[in-house]
ChimeraX commands (.cxc) that place a marker at each C-alpha (Angstrom):
marker #1 position 19.03,11.43,12.63 radius 0.5
marker #1 position 19.92,12.04,9.01 radius 0.5
marker #1 position 17.43,13.05,6.35 radius 0.5
marker #1 position 17.79,9.74,4.54 radius 0.5
marker #1 position 16.40,7.76,7.47 radius 0.5
marker #1 position 13.31,9.87,7.98 radius 0.5
marker #1 position 10.06,8.66,6.41 radius 0.5
marker #1 position 8.01,11.58,7.75 radius 0.5
marker #1 position 9.77,14.47,9.35 radius 0.5
marker #1 position 8.29,16.91,11.81 radius 0.5
marker #1 position 10.72,19.52,13.02 radius 0.5
marker #1 position 9.46,22.05,15.53 radius 0.5
marker #1 position 11.94,24.88,15.55 radius 0.5
marker #1 position 11.15,27.13,18.46 radius 0.5
marker #1 position 12.66,30.59,18.63 radius 0.5
marker #1 position 14.80,31.31,21.68 radius 0.5
marker #1 position 13.44,33.73,24.20 radius 0.5
marker #1 position 15.37,36.89,25.00 radius 0.5
marker #1 position 17.68,36.53,27.99 radius 0.5
marker #1 position 17.03,40.06,29.19 radius 0.5
marker #1 position 14.28,40.80,31.73 radius 0.5
marker #1 position 11.31,42.88,30.69 radius 0.5
marker #1 position 11.46,46.39,32.07 radius 0.5
marker #1 position 7.83,46.22,33.11 radius 0.5
marker #1 position 4.62,44.25,32.68 radius 0.5
marker #1 position 3.50,46.42,29.78 radius 0.5
marker #1 position 6.73,45.74,27.89 radius 0.5
marker #1 position 6.35,42.00,28.52 radius 0.5
marker #1 position 2.83,42.09,27.11 radius 0.5
marker #1 position 4.04,43.88,23.99 radius 0.5
marker #1 position 6.77,41.27,23.39 radius 0.5
marker #1 position 4.29,38.43,23.75 radius 0.5
marker #1 position 1.86,40.09,21.36 radius 0.5
marker #1 position 4.57,40.63,18.74 radius 0.5
marker #1 position 5.73,36.98,18.67 radius 0.5
marker #1 position 4.84,35.03,15.51 radius 0.5
marker #1 position 4.43,31.27,14.99 radius 0.5
marker #1 position 4.66,30.09,11.37 radius 0.5
marker #1 position 3.84,26.61,10.07 radius 0.5
marker #1 position 5.50,25.33,6.89 radius 0.5
marker #1 position 4.29,22.08,5.34 radius 0.5
marker #1 position 4.81,20.08,2.15 radius 0.5
marker #1 position 7.64,19.02,-0.14 radius 0.5
marker #1 position 10.29,16.65,1.20 radius 0.5
marker #1 position 12.64,18.11,-1.41 radius 0.5
marker #1 position 12.30,21.60,0.03 radius 0.5
marker #1 position 12.31,20.25,3.61 radius 0.5
marker #1 position 16.09,20.26,4.31 radius 0.5
marker #1 position 16.36,23.79,2.93 radius 0.5
marker #1 position 13.38,25.05,4.95 radius 0.5
marker #1 position 14.86,23.49,8.09 radius 0.5
marker #1 position 18.22,25.19,7.55 radius 0.5
marker #1 position 16.59,28.54,6.71 radius 0.5
marker #1 position 14.44,28.45,9.86 radius 0.5
marker #1 position 17.34,27.55,12.13 radius 0.5
marker #1 position 19.49,30.40,10.83 radius 0.5
marker #1 position 16.66,32.94,10.63 radius 0.5
marker #1 position 15.61,32.47,14.25 radius 0.5
marker #1 position 19.10,33.33,15.46 radius 0.5
marker #1 position 18.40,36.94,14.51 radius 0.5
marker #1 position 14.58,36.81,14.85 radius 0.5
marker #1 position 13.92,35.37,18.32 radius 0.5
marker #1 position 10.25,36.41,18.23 radius 0.5
marker #1 position 9.53,34.09,15.29 radius 0.5
marker #1 position 9.00,30.34,15.79 radius 0.5
marker #1 position 8.67,27.91,12.90 radius 0.5
marker #1 position 7.22,24.40,12.68 radius 0.5
marker #1 position 8.17,22.39,9.59 radius 0.5
marker #1 position 6.28,19.29,8.39 radius 0.5
marker #1 position 7.16,17.14,5.35 radius 0.5
marker #1 position 4.93,14.69,3.51 radius 0.5
marker #1 position 4.91,15.94,-0.08 radius 0.5
marker #1 position 3.92,18.93,-2.16 radius 0.5
marker #1 position 0.31,17.77,-2.40 radius 0.5
marker #1 position 0.07,17.54,1.38 radius 0.5
marker #1 position 1.33,21.11,1.72 radius 0.5
marker #1 position -1.02,22.52,-0.90 radius 0.5
marker #1 position -4.02,20.76,0.66 radius 0.5
marker #1 position -3.03,22.13,4.07 radius 0.5
marker #1 position -2.74,25.64,2.62 radius 0.5
marker #1 position -6.21,25.30,1.12 radius 0.5
marker #1 position -7.58,24.03,4.45 radius 0.5
marker #1 position -5.85,26.77,6.40 radius 0.5
marker #1 position -3.73,24.39,8.46 radius 0.5
marker #1 position -0.39,25.73,7.24 radius 0.5
marker #1 position 0.93,29.24,6.60 radius 0.5
marker #1 position 3.36,28.25,3.84 radius 0.5
marker #1 position 3.26,25.28,1.48 radius 0.5
marker #1 position 6.63,23.94,0.32 radius 0.5
marker #1 position 6.42,22.78,-3.31 radius 0.5
marker #1 position 8.69,21.17,-5.88 radius 0.5
marker #1 position 6.23,21.78,-8.72 radius 0.5
marker #1 position 3.87,24.52,-9.82 radius 0.5
marker #1 position 0.19,24.51,-8.87 radius 0.5
marker #1 position -2.05,22.34,-11.05 radius 0.5
marker #1 position -5.02,23.89,-12.84 radius 0.5
marker #1 position -7.48,22.09,-10.56 radius 0.5
marker #1 position -5.60,23.33,-7.48 radius 0.5
marker #1 position -5.73,26.91,-8.73 radius 0.5
marker #1 position -9.47,26.47,-9.25 radius 0.5
marker #1 position -9.95,25.23,-5.68 radius 0.5
marker #1 position -8.12,28.25,-4.27 radius 0.5
marker #1 position -10.24,30.51,-6.46 radius 0.5
marker #1 position -13.44,28.85,-5.25 radius 0.5
marker #1 position -12.24,29.32,-1.66 radius 0.5
marker #1 position -11.62,33.00,-2.47 radius 0.5
marker #1 position -7.94,32.67,-1.59 radius 0.5
marker #1 position -5.40,34.67,-3.59 radius 0.5
marker #1 position -2.14,32.72,-3.65 radius 0.5
marker #1 position 1.44,33.98,-3.96 radius 0.5
marker #1 position 4.10,31.63,-5.33 radius 0.5
marker #1 position 7.74,32.53,-4.62 radius 0.5
marker #1 position 10.72,30.72,-6.15 radius 0.5
marker #1 position 13.32,30.22,-3.41 radius 0.5
marker #1 position 15.89,27.95,-5.15 radius 0.5
marker #1 position 16.51,25.54,-8.01 radius 0.5
marker #1 position 17.10,21.79,-7.85 radius 0.5
marker #1 position 18.59,19.10,-10.07 radius 0.5
marker #1 position 16.61,15.86,-9.82 radius 0.5
marker #1 position 19.18,13.07,-9.55 radius 0.5
marker #1 position 18.60,9.49,-10.73 radius 0.5
marker #1 position 20.29,7.12,-8.30 radius 0.5
marker #1 position 21.25,3.42,-8.24 radius 0.5
marker #1 position 23.04,1.12,-5.84 radius 0.5
marker #1 position 26.85,1.68,-5.88 radius 0.5
marker #1 position 27.37,-1.95,-6.94 radius 0.5
marker #1 position 25.52,-1.29,-10.20 radius 0.5
marker #1 position 27.98,-0.87,-13.10 radius 0.5
marker #1 position 25.53,1.19,-15.15 radius 0.5
marker #1 position 26.64,4.83,-15.01 radius 0.5
marker #1 position 24.35,6.57,-17.48 radius 0.5
marker #1 position 20.87,6.33,-18.99 radius 0.5
marker #1 position 18.93,8.20,-21.65 radius 0.5
marker #1 position 15.58,9.82,-20.95 radius 0.5
marker #1 position 13.96,7.18,-23.16 radius 0.5
marker #1 position 15.52,4.37,-21.12 radius 0.5
marker #1 position 14.31,5.95,-17.87 radius 0.5
marker #1 position 10.82,6.27,-19.33 radius 0.5
marker #1 position 10.80,2.60,-20.31 radius 0.5
marker #1 position 12.08,1.51,-16.88 radius 0.5
marker #1 position 9.38,3.43,-15.04 radius 0.5
marker #1 position 6.59,2.43,-17.45 radius 0.5
marker #1 position 7.61,-1.23,-17.12 radius 0.5
marker #1 position 8.95,-1.82,-20.66 radius 0.5
marker #1 position 12.53,-2.37,-19.46 radius 0.5
marker #1 position 12.71,-4.79,-16.53 radius 0.5
marker #1 position 16.31,-6.09,-16.50 radius 0.5
marker #1 position 19.59,-4.20,-16.13 radius 0.5
marker #1 position 21.13,-6.19,-19.00 radius 0.5
marker #1 position 18.79,-4.30,-21.36 radius 0.5
marker #1 position 20.69,-1.07,-20.59 radius 0.5
marker #1 position 24.23,-2.43,-20.40 radius 0.5
marker #1 position 24.17,-3.80,-16.87 radius 0.5
marker #1 position 24.19,-7.24,-15.27 radius 0.5
marker #1 position 21.45,-9.83,-15.72 radius 0.5
marker #1 position 19.42,-8.64,-12.75 radius 0.5
marker #1 position 15.87,-7.47,-12.15 radius 0.5
marker #1 position 15.33,-3.72,-11.96 radius 0.5
marker #1 position 13.67,-2.63,-8.72 radius 0.5
marker #1 position 12.28,0.84,-9.37 radius 0.5
marker #1 position 11.40,3.19,-6.52 radius 0.5
marker #1 position 9.25,6.30,-6.77 radius 0.5
marker #1 position 7.66,8.86,-4.49 radius 0.5
marker #1 position 3.95,8.68,-3.69 radius 0.5
marker #1 position 1.46,10.45,-5.96 radius 0.5
marker #1 position 1.09,13.33,-3.46 radius 0.5
marker #1 position 4.73,14.25,-4.11 radius 0.5
marker #1 position 5.66,17.11,-6.39 radius 0.5
marker #1 position 8.76,15.14,-7.37 radius 0.5
marker #1 position 6.51,12.25,-8.50 radius 0.5
marker #1 position 4.56,14.66,-10.71 radius 0.5
marker #1 position 7.68,16.38,-12.06 radius 0.5
marker #1 position 9.38,13.07,-12.95 radius 0.5
marker #1 position 6.22,11.85,-14.70 radius 0.5
marker #1 position 5.91,15.06,-16.75 radius 0.5
marker #1 position 9.55,15.76,-17.58 radius 0.5
marker #1 position 11.15,12.31,-17.73 radius 0.5
marker #1 position 8.30,9.91,-18.53 radius 0.5
marker #1 position 6.70,12.21,-21.13 radius 0.5
marker #1 position 3.46,12.19,-19.07 radius 0.5
marker #1 position 3.07,8.41,-19.34 radius 0.5
marker #1 position 1.75,6.41,-16.38 radius 0.5
marker #1 position 4.00,4.64,-13.89 radius 0.5
marker #1 position 4.02,0.83,-14.09 radius 0.5
marker #1 position 1.84,-0.89,-11.49 radius 0.5
marker #1 position 4.82,-2.65,-9.88 radius 0.5
marker #1 position 6.77,0.55,-9.14 radius 0.5
marker #1 position 7.46,0.76,-5.39 radius 0.5
marker #1 position 6.10,4.01,-3.91 radius 0.5
marker #1 position 7.88,5.49,-0.90 radius 0.5
marker #1 position 6.46,8.06,1.54 radius 0.5
marker #1 position 9.58,10.25,1.69 radius 0.5
marker #1 position 12.70,11.02,-0.33 radius 0.5
marker #1 position 14.97,9.74,2.44 radius 0.5
marker #1 position 13.22,6.38,2.24 radius 0.5
marker #1 position 14.16,6.09,-1.45 radius 0.5
marker #1 position 17.81,6.79,-0.66 radius 0.5
marker #1 position 17.79,4.16,2.06 radius 0.5
marker #1 position 16.05,1.55,-0.12 radius 0.5
marker #1 position 18.37,2.08,-3.10 radius 0.5
marker #1 position 21.45,1.91,-0.87 radius 0.5
marker #1 position 20.31,-1.48,0.44 radius 0.5
marker #1 position 19.01,-3.03,-2.80 radius 0.5
marker #1 position 21.51,-4.02,-5.50 radius 0.5
marker #1 position 19.09,-3.79,-8.44 radius 0.5
marker #1 position 17.36,-0.62,-7.31 radius 0.5
marker #1 position 16.86,2.70,-9.06 radius 0.5
marker #1 position 15.21,5.87,-7.76 radius 0.5
marker #1 position 15.13,9.65,-8.09 radius 0.5
marker #1 position 15.81,12.31,-5.44 radius 0.5
marker #1 position 16.54,16.00,-5.00 radius 0.5
marker #1 position 20.18,17.04,-5.18 radius 0.5
marker #1 position 20.40,17.83,-1.45 radius 0.5
marker #1 position 19.86,14.13,-0.68 radius 0.5
marker #1 position 23.16,13.19,-2.33 radius 0.5
marker #1 position 25.13,10.64,-0.32 radius 0.5
marker #1 position 27.99,8.20,-0.86 radius 0.5
marker #1 position 25.60,5.35,-0.08 radius 0.5
marker #1 position 24.08,5.65,-3.58 radius 0.5
marker #1 position 25.45,6.38,-7.07 radius 0.5
marker #1 position 24.13,9.19,-9.27 radius 0.5
marker #1 position 23.67,8.51,-12.98 radius 0.5
marker #1 position 24.49,10.81,-15.87 radius 0.5
marker #1 position 21.44,11.46,-18.05 radius 0.5
marker #1 position 21.01,12.20,-21.76 radius 0.5
marker #1 position 18.14,14.14,-23.30 radius 0.5
marker #1 position 19.51,13.93,-26.87 radius 0.5
marker #1 position 19.14,10.17,-27.36 radius 0.5
marker #1 position 22.58,9.29,-26.03 radius 0.5
marker #1 position 24.75,11.89,-27.73 radius 0.5
marker #1 position 25.54,13.82,-24.54 radius 0.5
marker #1 position 25.37,12.61,-20.94 radius 0.5
marker #1 position 25.48,15.06,-18.03 radius 0.5
marker #1 position 25.80,14.28,-14.32 radius 0.5
marker #1 position 23.60,16.11,-11.78 radius 0.5
marker #1 position 25.39,18.80,-9.79 radius 0.5
marker #1 position 24.95,22.36,-8.58 radius 0.5
marker #1 position 27.16,23.55,-11.45 radius 0.5
marker #1 position 25.32,21.63,-14.18 radius 0.5
marker #1 position 21.97,22.74,-12.81 radius 0.5
marker #1 position 23.14,26.36,-12.67 radius 0.5
marker #1 position 24.41,26.41,-16.26 radius 0.5
marker #1 position 21.32,24.38,-17.33 radius 0.5
marker #1 position 23.42,21.66,-18.97 radius 0.5
marker #1 position 21.75,19.07,-16.72 radius 0.5
marker #1 position 18.33,18.41,-18.25 radius 0.5
marker #1 position 16.26,17.49,-15.18 radius 0.5
marker #1 position 16.22,20.77,-13.25 radius 0.5
marker #1 position 13.32,22.60,-11.59 radius 0.5
marker #1 position 12.44,25.52,-9.32 radius 0.5
marker #1 position 11.48,25.09,-5.66 radius 0.5
marker #1 position 8.70,27.18,-4.14 radius 0.5
marker #1 position 7.15,28.70,-1.05 radius 0.5
marker #1 position 3.40,29.21,-1.61 radius 0.5
marker #1 position 1.19,31.25,0.72 radius 0.5
marker #1 position -2.15,33.05,0.96 radius 0.5
marker #1 position -1.68,36.76,0.19 radius 0.5
marker #1 position -4.02,37.55,3.09 radius 0.5
marker #1 position -1.35,36.00,5.31 radius 0.5
marker #1 position 1.58,37.88,3.73 radius 0.5
marker #1 position 2.42,39.97,6.79 radius 0.5
marker #1 position 2.65,36.88,9.00 radius 0.5
marker #1 position 5.04,34.97,6.70 radius 0.5
marker #1 position 7.04,38.02,5.56 radius 0.5
marker #1 position 10.03,37.39,7.84 radius 0.5
marker #1 position 10.35,33.78,6.68 radius 0.5
marker #1 position 9.95,34.55,2.97 radius 0.5
marker #1 position 12.19,37.62,3.04 radius 0.5
marker #1 position 14.95,35.64,4.76 radius 0.5
marker #1 position 14.73,32.86,2.14 radius 0.5
marker #1 position 15.31,35.44,-0.60 radius 0.5
marker #1 position 18.02,37.38,1.23 radius 0.5
marker #1 position 21.78,36.93,0.59 radius 0.5
marker #1 position 22.00,35.02,3.89 radius 0.5
marker #1 position 19.11,32.77,2.91 radius 0.5
marker #1 position 20.54,32.10,-0.54 radius 0.5
marker #1 position 23.85,31.17,1.06 radius 0.5
marker #1 position 21.95,28.42,2.90 radius 0.5
marker #1 position 20.64,27.18,-0.45 radius 0.5
marker #1 position 24.20,26.44,-1.58 radius 0.5
marker #1 position 25.15,24.90,1.77 radius 0.5
marker #1 position 22.20,22.49,1.67 radius 0.5
marker #1 position 23.09,21.42,-1.88 radius 0.5
marker #1 position 20.63,23.28,-4.09 radius 0.5
marker #1 position 21.12,26.05,-6.62 radius 0.5
marker #1 position 20.68,29.70,-5.50 radius 0.5
marker #1 position 18.58,32.12,-7.53 radius 0.5
marker #1 position 21.61,34.17,-8.65 radius 0.5
marker link #1:1,2 radius 0.2
marker link #1:2,3 radius 0.2
marker link #1:3,4 radius 0.2
marker link #1:4,5 radius 0.2
marker link #1:5,6 radius 0.2
marker link #1:6,7 radius 0.2
marker link #1:7,8 radius 0.2
marker link #1:8,9 radius 0.2
marker link #1:9,10 radius 0.2
marker link #1:10,11 radius 0.2
marker link #1:11,12 radius 0.2
marker link #1:12,13 radius 0.2
marker link #1:13,14 radius 0.2
marker link #1:14,15 radius 0.2
marker link #1:15,16 radius 0.2
marker link #1:16,17 radius 0.2
marker link #1:17,18 radius 0.2
marker link #1:18,19 radius 0.2
marker link #1:19,20 radius 0.2
marker link #1:20,21 radius 0.2
marker link #1:21,22 radius 0.2
marker link #1:22,23 radius 0.2
marker link #1:23,24 radius 0.2
marker link #1:24,25 radius 0.2
marker link #1:25,26 radius 0.2
marker link #1:26,27 radius 0.2
marker link #1:27,28 radius 0.2
marker link #1:28,29 radius 0.2
marker link #1:29,30 radius 0.2
marker link #1:30,31 radius 0.2
marker link #1:31,32 radius 0.2
marker link #1:32,33 radius 0.2
marker link #1:33,34 radius 0.2
marker link #1:34,35 radius 0.2
marker link #1:35,36 radius 0.2
marker link #1:36,37 radius 0.2
marker link #1:37,38 radius 0.2
marker link #1:38,39 radius 0.2
marker link #1:39,40 radius 0.2
marker link #1:40,41 radius 0.2
marker link #1:41,42 radius 0.2
marker link #1:42,43 radius 0.2
marker link #1:43,44 radius 0.2
marker link #1:44,45 radius 0.2
marker link #1:45,46 radius 0.2
marker link #1:46,47 radius 0.2
marker link #1:47,48 radius 0.2
marker link #1:48,49 radius 0.2
marker link #1:49,50 radius 0.2
marker link #1:50,51 radius 0.2
marker link #1:51,52 radius 0.2
marker link #1:52,53 radius 0.2
marker link #1:53,54 radius 0.2
marker link #1:54,55 radius 0.2
marker link #1:55,56 radius 0.2
marker link #1:56,57 radius 0.2
marker link #1:57,58 radius 0.2
marker link #1:58,59 radius 0.2
marker link #1:59,60 radius 0.2
marker link #1:60,61 radius 0.2
marker link #1:61,62 radius 0.2
marker link #1:62,63 radius 0.2
marker link #1:63,64 radius 0.2
marker link #1:64,65 radius 0.2
marker link #1:65,66 radius 0.2
marker link #1:66,67 radius 0.2
marker link #1:67,68 radius 0.2
marker link #1:68,69 radius 0.2
marker link #1:69,70 radius 0.2
marker link #1:70,71 radius 0.2
marker link #1:71,72 radius 0.2
marker link #1:72,73 radius 0.2
marker link #1:73,74 radius 0.2
marker link #1:74,75 radius 0.2
marker link #1:75,76 radius 0.2
marker link #1:76,77 radius 0.2
marker link #1:77,78 radius 0.2
marker link #1:78,79 radius 0.2
marker link #1:79,80 radius 0.2
marker link #1:80,81 radius 0.2
marker link #1:81,82 radius 0.2
marker link #1:82,83 radius 0.2
marker link #1:83,84 radius 0.2
marker link #1:84,85 radius 0.2
marker link #1:85,86 radius 0.2
marker link #1:86,87 radius 0.2
marker link #1:87,88 radius 0.2
marker link #1:88,89 radius 0.2
marker link #1:89,90 radius 0.2
marker link #1:90,91 radius 0.2
marker link #1:91,92 radius 0.2
marker link #1:92,93 radius 0.2
marker link #1:93,94 radius 0.2
marker link #1:94,95 radius 0.2
marker link #1:95,96 radius 0.2
marker link #1:96,97 radius 0.2
marker link #1:97,98 radius 0.2
marker link #1:98,99 radius 0.2
marker link #1:99,100 radius 0.2
marker link #1:100,101 radius 0.2
marker link #1:101,102 radius 0.2
marker link #1:102,103 radius 0.2
marker link #1:103,104 radius 0.2
marker link #1:104,105 radius 0.2
marker link #1:105,106 radius 0.2
marker link #1:106,107 radius 0.2
marker link #1:107,108 radius 0.2
marker link #1:108,109 radius 0.2
marker link #1:109,110 radius 0.2
marker link #1:110,111 radius 0.2
marker link #1:111,112 radius 0.2
marker link #1:112,113 radius 0.2
marker link #1:113,114 radius 0.2
marker link #1:114,115 radius 0.2
marker link #1:115,116 radius 0.2
marker link #1:116,117 radius 0.2
marker link #1:117,118 radius 0.2
marker link #1:118,119 radius 0.2
marker link #1:119,120 radius 0.2
marker link #1:120,121 radius 0.2
marker link #1:121,122 radius 0.2
marker link #1:122,123 radius 0.2
marker link #1:123,124 radius 0.2
marker link #1:124,125 radius 0.2
marker link #1:125,126 radius 0.2
marker link #1:126,127 radius 0.2
marker link #1:127,128 radius 0.2
marker link #1:128,129 radius 0.2
marker link #1:129,130 radius 0.2
marker link #1:130,131 radius 0.2
marker link #1:131,132 radius 0.2
marker link #1:132,133 radius 0.2
marker link #1:133,134 radius 0.2
marker link #1:134,135 radius 0.2
marker link #1:135,136 radius 0.2
marker link #1:136,137 radius 0.2
marker link #1:137,138 radius 0.2
marker link #1:138,139 radius 0.2
marker link #1:139,140 radius 0.2
marker link #1:140,141 radius 0.2
marker link #1:141,142 radius 0.2
marker link #1:142,143 radius 0.2
marker link #1:143,144 radius 0.2
marker link #1:144,145 radius 0.2
marker link #1:145,146 radius 0.2
marker link #1:146,147 radius 0.2
marker link #1:147,148 radius 0.2
marker link #1:148,149 radius 0.2
marker link #1:149,150 radius 0.2
marker link #1:150,151 radius 0.2
marker link #1:151,152 radius 0.2
marker link #1:152,153 radius 0.2
marker link #1:153,154 radius 0.2
marker link #1:154,155 radius 0.2
marker link #1:155,156 radius 0.2
marker link #1:156,157 radius 0.2
marker link #1:157,158 radius 0.2
marker link #1:158,159 radius 0.2
marker link #1:159,160 radius 0.2
marker link #1:160,161 radius 0.2
marker link #1:161,162 radius 0.2
marker link #1:162,163 radius 0.2
marker link #1:163,164 radius 0.2
marker link #1:164,165 radius 0.2
marker link #1:165,166 radius 0.2
marker link #1:166,167 radius 0.2
marker link #1:167,168 radius 0.2
marker link #1:168,169 radius 0.2
marker link #1:169,170 radius 0.2
marker link #1:170,171 radius 0.2
marker link #1:171,172 radius 0.2
marker link #1:172,173 radius 0.2
marker link #1:173,174 radius 0.2
marker link #1:174,175 radius 0.2
marker link #1:175,176 radius 0.2
marker link #1:176,177 radius 0.2
marker link #1:177,178 radius 0.2
marker link #1:178,179 radius 0.2
marker link #1:179,180 radius 0.2
marker link #1:180,181 radius 0.2
marker link #1:181,182 radius 0.2
marker link #1:182,183 radius 0.2
marker link #1:183,184 radius 0.2
marker link #1:184,185 radius 0.2
marker link #1:185,186 radius 0.2
marker link #1:186,187 radius 0.2
marker link #1:187,188 radius 0.2
marker link #1:188,189 radius 0.2
marker link #1:189,190 radius 0.2
marker link #1:190,191 radius 0.2
marker link #1:191,192 radius 0.2
marker link #1:192,193 radius 0.2
marker link #1:193,194 radius 0.2
marker link #1:194,195 radius 0.2
marker link #1:195,196 radius 0.2
marker link #1:196,197 radius 0.2
marker link #1:197,198 radius 0.2
marker link #1:198,199 radius 0.2
marker link #1:199,200 radius 0.2
marker link #1:200,201 radius 0.2
marker link #1:201,202 radius 0.2
marker link #1:202,203 radius 0.2
marker link #1:203,204 radius 0.2
marker link #1:204,205 radius 0.2
marker link #1:205,206 radius 0.2
marker link #1:206,207 radius 0.2
marker link #1:207,208 radius 0.2
marker link #1:208,209 radius 0.2
marker link #1:209,210 radius 0.2
marker link #1:210,211 radius 0.2
marker link #1:211,212 radius 0.2
marker link #1:212,213 radius 0.2
marker link #1:213,214 radius 0.2
marker link #1:214,215 radius 0.2
marker link #1:215,216 radius 0.2
marker link #1:216,217 radius 0.2
marker link #1:217,218 radius 0.2
marker link #1:218,219 radius 0.2
marker link #1:219,220 radius 0.2
marker link #1:220,221 radius 0.2
marker link #1:221,222 radius 0.2
marker link #1:222,223 radius 0.2
marker link #1:223,224 radius 0.2
marker link #1:224,225 radius 0.2
marker link #1:225,226 radius 0.2
marker link #1:226,227 radius 0.2
marker link #1:227,228 radius 0.2
marker link #1:228,229 radius 0.2
marker link #1:229,230 radius 0.2
marker link #1:230,231 radius 0.2
marker link #1:231,232 radius 0.2
marker link #1:232,233 radius 0.2
marker link #1:233,234 radius 0.2
marker link #1:234,235 radius 0.2
marker link #1:235,236 radius 0.2
marker link #1:236,237 radius 0.2
marker link #1:237,238 radius 0.2
marker link #1:238,239 radius 0.2
marker link #1:239,240 radius 0.2
marker link #1:240,241 radius 0.2
marker link #1:241,242 radius 0.2
marker link #1:242,243 radius 0.2
marker link #1:243,244 radius 0.2
marker link #1:244,245 radius 0.2
marker link #1:245,246 radius 0.2
marker link #1:246,247 radius 0.2
marker link #1:247,248 radius 0.2
marker link #1:248,249 radius 0.2
marker link #1:249,250 radius 0.2
marker link #1:250,251 radius 0.2
marker link #1:251,252 radius 0.2
marker link #1:252,253 radius 0.2
marker link #1:253,254 radius 0.2
marker link #1:254,255 radius 0.2
marker link #1:255,256 radius 0.2
marker link #1:256,257 radius 0.2
marker link #1:257,258 radius 0.2
marker link #1:258,259 radius 0.2
marker link #1:259,260 radius 0.2
marker link #1:260,261 radius 0.2
marker link #1:261,262 radius 0.2
marker link #1:262,263 radius 0.2
marker link #1:263,264 radius 0.2
marker link #1:264,265 radius 0.2
marker link #1:265,266 radius 0.2
marker link #1:266,267 radius 0.2
marker link #1:267,268 radius 0.2
marker link #1:268,269 radius 0.2
marker link #1:269,270 radius 0.2
marker link #1:270,271 radius 0.2
marker link #1:271,272 radius 0.2
marker link #1:272,273 radius 0.2
marker link #1:273,274 radius 0.2
marker link #1:274,275 radius 0.2
marker link #1:275,276 radius 0.2
marker link #1:276,277 radius 0.2
marker link #1:277,278 radius 0.2
marker link #1:278,279 radius 0.2
marker link #1:279,280 radius 0.2
marker link #1:280,281 radius 0.2
marker link #1:281,282 radius 0.2
marker link #1:282,283 radius 0.2
marker link #1:283,284 radius 0.2
marker link #1:284,285 radius 0.2
marker link #1:285,286 radius 0.2
marker link #1:286,287 radius 0.2
marker link #1:287,288 radius 0.2
view
């Protein structure tokens, strides 16, 4: 299955056992005791990267097994607070109220940036519109612009797709693109990023927003202007890296510091040269 067809993705990635036989019972007991099982939960944006990282990491760390669950940044942060995940994947920073909840629970949290992303605005390939300003995007998602002819397109209704409110991407788009204004009531909320890609690819008048790693030929990416139409820049790894693309953001692993030893192998690999190579392969922007 491809990412774009998954509404809720659960990927158990179980480390391979050593092929060699234990020399004795005591050695076997030691190996069993040293094995580690890590759960990662949260952002659908970070999900494809976390999957790739885990697959590659376990090739050289057979005693570590990883289970990865999507669902949104908010889901991951709630799970971290509840103690049902070891690492929360996030596409936004912690909110003030979330920090307060962790403080009340006496949990000291570590936030690690593992990559950068360019948030791409996508439309159906049949749509002749190729670029929009930030102001036009704001008006589309707040319901002030409802027809493509208002932004240079055909006389057709705009069908706007968004992530659910538990998504970090939902929050980031609202803050950075919509100038913190509320989404229109008729915006169609989707439970996963892949679902937005699928819906936009099948709906002629559709528009949506997704992480750069979800790029596919089945949808068209728009160039975006943050200077009222003077300069339009298309989303790409290069434009995100040189910061010419205006809708860029960091991606995070968040964990309880009391659990640092348990998640160390996973976090260290994500920050290693090998891990950062995976960032580029998945379609995101490495730290350096």
